[in-house]
C-alpha positions in Angstrom: 0.0 0.0 0.0 2.8 2.3 0.9 4.5 1.9 -2.5 1.2 2.5 -4.3 0.8 5.8 -2.4 4.3 6.8 -3.3 3.8 6.0 -7.0 0.7 8.2 -7.1 1.9 10.9 -4.8 5.4 11.4 -6.1 4.5 12.3 -9.8 1.7 14.6 -8.6 4.0 16.4 -6.2 6.6 16.8 -8.9 4.0 18.2 -11.4 2.6 20.5 -8.7 6.1 21.7 -7.9 6.8 22.4 -11.5 3.6 24.4 -11.9 4.4 26.4 -8.8 8.0 27.1 -9.9 7.0 28.2 -13.4 4.4 30.5 -12.0 7.0 32.2 -9.8 9.4 32.8 -12.6 10.0 36.5 -13.3 9.3 37.7 -16.8 12.3 38.5 -19.0 13.8 41.9 -18.6 12.7 44.6 -21.0 15.1 45.3 -24.0 17.6 48.1 -23.4 16.4 51.5 -24.3 18.0 52.9 -27.5 19.1 56.5 -27.0 17.7 58.9 -29.6 20.3 60.5 -31.9 21.8 63.7 -30.7 20.0 66.8 -31.9 21.4 68.6 -34.9 21.9 72.3 -34.5 22.2 74.6 -37.6 22.9 78.3 -37.2 22.7 81.1 -39.7 24.4 84.5 -39.2 23.1 87.6 -41.0 25.0 90.9 -41.1 23.2 94.1 -41.8 25.0 97.4 -42.3 23.0 100.6 -42.0 24.6 103.9 -43.2 23.3 107.0 -41.4 24.2 110.4 -42.6 25.5 111.7 -45.9 28.3 109.8 -47.6 29.7 113.1 -48.9 30.3 114.4 -45.4 33.0 113.2 -43.0 30.4 112.5 -40.2 29.1 109.3 -41.8 27.9 106.8 -39.2 27.5 103.1 -39.9 25.7 100.7 -37.8 26.3 96.9 -38.2 23.7 94.5 -36.8 24.6 90.8 -36.6 21.7 88.4 -36.1 22.3 84.7 -35.4 19.4 82.2 -35.7 19.9 78.7 -34.6 17.5 75.8 -35.2 17.8 72.5 -33.3 16.1 69.5 -34.8 
């Protein structure tokens, strides 16, 4: 009788143990995050020269304005 009980109980306990162990297994880790490419920055420089006054006189004044525009994509 004892051996019949062992024959029935042993496979059931192994199957039950396998089910429990597989249920406790953690899911695989997520894939590594791929970093986005570094942003590209393009700049444009504009120079504007304004002449104030009369070019025929010695008191001619010039004003130079430099404008820089940068775009990051």
